[in-house]
VOKE-105527 format. One line per field, with one value per residue (C-alpha): residue number from 1; residue in three letters; x, y, z. Coordinates in steps of 0.02 Angstrom, whole numbers. Example, Ala and Ser with C-alpha at 12.3 -4.5 7.8 and 13.67 -1.06 7.14 Angstrom:
BEGIN
nr: c(1, 2) .
rest: c(ALA, SER) .
u: c(615, 684) .
v: c(-225, -53) .
w: c(390, 357) .
END
This chain:
BEGIN
nr: c(1, 2, 3, 4, 5, 6, 7, 8, 9, 10, 11, 12, 13, 14, 15, 16, 17, 18, 19, 20, 21, 22, 23, 24, 25, 26, 27, 28, 29, 30, 31, 32, 33, 34, 35, 36, 37, 38, 39, 40, 41, 42, 43, 44, 45, 46, 47, 48, 49, 50, 51, 52, 53, 54, 55, 56, 57, 58, 59, 60, 61, 62, 63, 64, 65, 66, 67, 68, 69, 70, 71, 72, 73, 74, 75, 76, 77, 78, 79, 80, 81, 82, 83, 84, 85, 86, 87, 88, 89, 90, 91, 92, 93, 94, 95, 96, 97, 98, 99, 100, 101, 102, 103, 104, 105, 106, 107, 108, 109, 110, 111, 112, 113, 114, 115, 116, 117, 118, 119, 120, 121, 122, 123, 124, 125) .
rest: c(MET, GLN, LEU, HIS, GLU, VAL, ARG, TYR, PHE, LEU, ALA, VAL, CYS, GLN, GLU, ARG, SER, PHE, THR, ARG, ALA, ALA, ARG, ARG, CYS, GLY, VAL, SER, GLN, PRO, SER, LEU, THR, ASN, ALA, ILE, ILE, ARG, LEU, GLU, GLN, GLY, LEU, GLY, GLY, ALA, VAL, PHE, GLU, ARG, LYS, PRO, ALA, VAL, ALA, LEU, THR, VAL, LEU, GLY, HIS, ALA, ILE, HIS, PRO, TYR, LEU, GLN, ARG, ILE, ALA, GLU, ASN, ALA, ASP, LEU, ALA, ARG, ASP, THR, ALA, GLN, ALA, LEU, VAL, LYS, VAL, ALA, ASP, HIS, GLY, ALA, ALA, ARG, VAL, GLU, GLN, LEU, ALA, THR, SER, GLU, MET, ALA, ALA, SER, GLN, ALA, ASP, ARG, ASP, VAL, LEU, GLU, ARG, ALA, ARG, PRO, ARG, GLN, PRO, ALA, GLU, VAL, ALA) .
u: c(619, 541, 502, 317, 283, 372, 266, 97, 156, 156, -24, -91, -17, -103, -266, -286, -365, -299, -449, -423, -220, -260, -377, -245, -110, -206, -190, -333, -330, -273, -99, -87, -133, -21, 133, 97, 132, 296, 347, 299, 392, 559, 553, 515, 352, 186, 182, -14, -142, -268, -430, -528, -463, -286, -141, 34, 127, 272, 367, 288, 314, 482, 527, 399, 528, 674, 538, 483, 643, 666, 536, 583, 747, 674, 590, 757, 830, 703, 709, 884, 914, 750, 856, 1018, 945, 880, 1053, 1164, 1169, 1205, 1335, 1436, 1486, 1297, 1262, 1424, 1342, 1173, 1270, 1395, 1261, 1149, 1291, 1334, 1153, 1159, 1307, 1211, 1050, 1145, 1251, 1083, 1016, 1171, 1160, 978, 1000, 988, 1153, 1160, 1251, 1407, 1413, 1416, 1580) .
v: c(353, 471, 436, 508, 353, 233, 285, 284, 98, 52, 135, 25, -117, -114, -59, -148, 2, 151, 245, 214, 233, 386, 452, 372, 480, 643, 662, 641, 469, 530, 604, 440, 337, 453, 427, 242, 256, 360, 237, 93, 192, 213, 25, -38, -124, -142, -160, -194, -280, -171, -292, -377, -312, -227, -353, -353, -423, -527, -356, -298, -412, -440, -234, -230, -287, -145, -15, -53, -30, 134, 189, 132, 222, 358, 359, 317, 477, 593, 518, 539, 693, 762, 643, 748, 917, 877, 812, 926, 1054, 873, 815, 778, 605, 550, 636, 543, 369, 384, 461, 315, 186, 249, 284, 89, 30, 150, 58, -96, -41, 47, -133, -210, -86, -97, -288, -280, -153, -201, -205, -131, -255, -124, -171, -358, -431) .
w: c(-697, -553, -387, -400, -546, -426, -283, -404, -487, -292, -262, -410, -349, -181, -242, -394, -468, -564, -483, -309, -310, -377, -237, -130, -202, -199, -398, -537, -628, -788, -707, -626, -772, -887, -761, -760, -963, -941, -825, -955, -1103, -990, -945, -1125, -1083, -997, -808, -795, -864, -889, -937, -869, -711, -679, -633, -645, -792, -800, -798, -659, -557, -604, -558, -394, -278, -335, -363, -165, -133, -196, -112, 57, 11, -19, 151, 222, 142, 197, 388, 381, 327, 455, 584, 525, 542, 723, 795, 702, 852, 957, 907, 747, 809, 780, 620, 552, 606, 536, 345, 374, 386, 250, 127, 139, 111, -58, -113, -100, -178, -326, -353, -352, -489, -596, -611, -658, -784, -971, -1087, -1247, -1361, -1354, -1183, -1165, -1137) .
END
């Protein structure tokens, strides 16, 4: 799963249109559609009903909050990195505080995603 696929998924959810979502994301509609197809292949099922109108499938509804959180965390990571660069010359204590809080949030997200990951038959206890 690629971050741009996640962002395209969220844009289609909000726009309810592949064409409008592509325009919003600054890509061609075929590029966005192909990315959604790759996302669906990776997930093992369709995330959108395409006709008569674009709507989330059961799978799409189930994964939406997780993908929303991934996008939010990617934004937080970017913002944290930018803040760290700005404060690097202003003291290591603030840098350590920012990094520690983000690592704790990241571990919580990994725990959620691990619990949601489908198990292979050999993995089931």
